[in-house]
N, C-alpha and C positions, 0 to 999 in steps of 0.2 A: 137177769134176763127178764124182759118185760112179760107180764102175763099174756098179753095178746100175741106175742111171738111164740111163747110156749104152746098156746092153743093152736096156732097155725102149724107149728112143727108136728104136733100130735095128730092134727086133722089130716095132714098130708102123708103121714105114715112113718114119721121118725119116732123111734121109741128108745128107751134106755140110753139117753144122751148125756154124756159127761164131757166137761171141758177141764183140762188140766193146765197148770201153769208151771213151767220150769223157772223158778225164781232166779236162778243164776244167769240164764240166757234171756229171760223174759219171753220165751217161746210158748205159745198156746198150742195145745194138742187136744183134739176132740175125737171121741169114739162114740159112734151111734149105730144102732141097729135099725135097718130099714125094712118096712113091710114088703111083701112080695109085689104089691101093686104100687109101690112108691114111684112117683114120676119126678125125676130130678129137674125137669124143665119148668115146673110150676113155681118154685120158690125164687129164683133169681130176679124175676120181674115183679114180684109182689111188693107193694109200697112199704109194708112193715119190714120186710127183709132189707130193702134198700136203705131205709131209715136206720136200721140196726147196724148195717155195714158202715154207714157214715159215722155213726156214734162211736163205733169201735175202731175206726181208722187210725186213731192216734196211738193205739196200743197193739196193733197187729199189722203185719206186712200185707199190703193190699195191691190189687191190680188197679189200672186207671179208672175202672168203673166202681171202685171201692170194694169189690168182692175180695174175699180173703185169698191170699196166695195159698195154693194147696200143693203138697208134695206127696205123690203116691208112694205108699210103703208096701213092701213085699211081706206078706204074712209068713212067718217062719215057725210059728207054734201057736196052737189053740187047744184049750182044755175046757170042755163043758162040765 
């Protein structure tokens, strides 16, 4: 991930961000912690994010605007 994207994510309130790859299905899965003041509307229109989505489009499922397809998951267990 590009340093300028990492800085942008941190500056907007994304912390402890990990991306996993299931090598059998080539599925990407991300886990991130969001600050209390995180505003999800800031990133999708940012030029760095749009550039990243285009860069990654050949290895991830995307929407017509190149944003990643997301599938909400139900949390069934958590341990701190």
